[in-house]
N, C-alpha and C positions, 0 to 999 in steps of 0.2 A: 320717312322721320330720322328711323335709325338708320340710314344711309348717309344722310343730310349730315345729321351729326360726328360718323367715323371722317368721313370725309374734311369738316371740322380739324378734328386733332388733327386727322392726318395731314392739315397740311398748315396745322400752328405743328407740333413738331417737326416735318421736314423746315417751316426755315427758322425757327432758335438755334440761332447759332452754334460753330459746328468744337469744342472747343469743349475741356478738358469737364467731363460731370460726373456727377454722386450718382452712384444708384441701388435703388434698396429692393429684394427679390421679395414678391410679399409669398410670405410661408417658405420660411427660414426652414436651417430645419427645426424643433425641440434641442434646449439643450448647448446649444451653436455655441455656449460665451456670449459672455458680455457687449455690450459695445462703447468701442474705444469714444472716450467723453470729443466732444467738439471740437477741441484744441487738442486735444494730443491726434486727431483725425488731421488737420489739417496738416500741422509736421510729415508727420506720416506718408499722407497726398507727395507732399515737395523731399522728401524722399526719390519718392515714386519716380518723382517728378525729372533729379538728380542722378536718378542709379540710370533712364532711360538714356540720356544722356552723356553717360561715361559707354554708356555699349557700344560696344565696339570702338571701342579707343583703351589707351592704355590707363587711364585713367579708371576703367574696368575695377580692375583687382583689389587697388588698398576698402574696396568694399564690400566684397569679399571676405569673412571671417576665412578663415586661416583655415577651421578643421569643417569650411562649407563641401559636403558631399561633391562629390568627381572637381570640384575644383578650380584643378588645370586641366581636366577634360575637357568641361566648358571651356577655358580662356585659349587651350589652344585650338578647338570649334573655331568657334571668333571669326579667328589668328588666318581659317584657314579654308575656314567655309565659303564663310560670307563677306560676300563685296565688299570692301575696303567705303563705297556712301553709301550704303544701305543703314540706313534711325531705326529704335526706336521711338513710338512714341506713347506715350498713355494715353489711351481714349477714352476710358471713368476707369473709379477707381470704386466699386464694390461695396459691400461692407465689410468695416475692417473692426473684425470679435476677437476678445482679449483670451486666450483658453486659457492661460495660468498667468499669473504676478506675486512674483516675491519682492518684499524692502529689505532694502539691505542700510546702510552710513551710505546718505549721497546718491540712490542709487534707487528706480524702481524697477522688475528685468521685466519683457510680458513678451512672455509669449504669440505673440498674434495669427494669426486667419483670414488673408487679405483677397479676397477676392479683383480682379485686374481684371481689364481687355486691352489687350497690348495692338499696334499694325508697325509693321515694317515697311519700309518706304524703298524702294532702290531704283535701283535701272537691270534692264532681265539684260541680256547679250548681246540681243538684236538695241538694245538702246531705248529700248518702249521701257515708260516709268510698271514699274510695279510694287502694289499696297497685299499685303496679306495678313490677317484679323486674328488673334487667338481671345480667349480665356484661357484663366489661369486662375487659381489662389496657389498664393502662396505664403506658408509659415515661417515666420520672419522670429525673429528673438535680439529683439529690443528693449535697447539698453538707456534709461536718459536720466541725464544728471536732475538735482533737487539737493537742493540750498539742505546746507543744513543748521 
């Protein structure tokens, strides 16, 4: 019976459409921060998607703050080491936690910790397709303008 249930769940999970999904791990870290409200989370997911689309293109540089650590090294490495046809895809966005928040006139500044699963897709030197997946935790300072 347990095997049958496992196979049913496996079949359902494989039949699900392969699109961007959110995930929330069980038993996250204690004191890991407050979860971002759903509307704001959607904005962060949209931003991650635009970041992925800009990756490996000249459109990435304006998305990175001038104070981003090793900004020029990252941009140089993408230009020198990554094949021009390589693209970044967001596979899923995990927890989006607010580590700190400050409110100023007309804006909210939040430091977020975001868990993201990415895939880099492209072609090898022999022309065969490649796909490399990774999961990373990003710490992002997010400035949101609010009406006064």
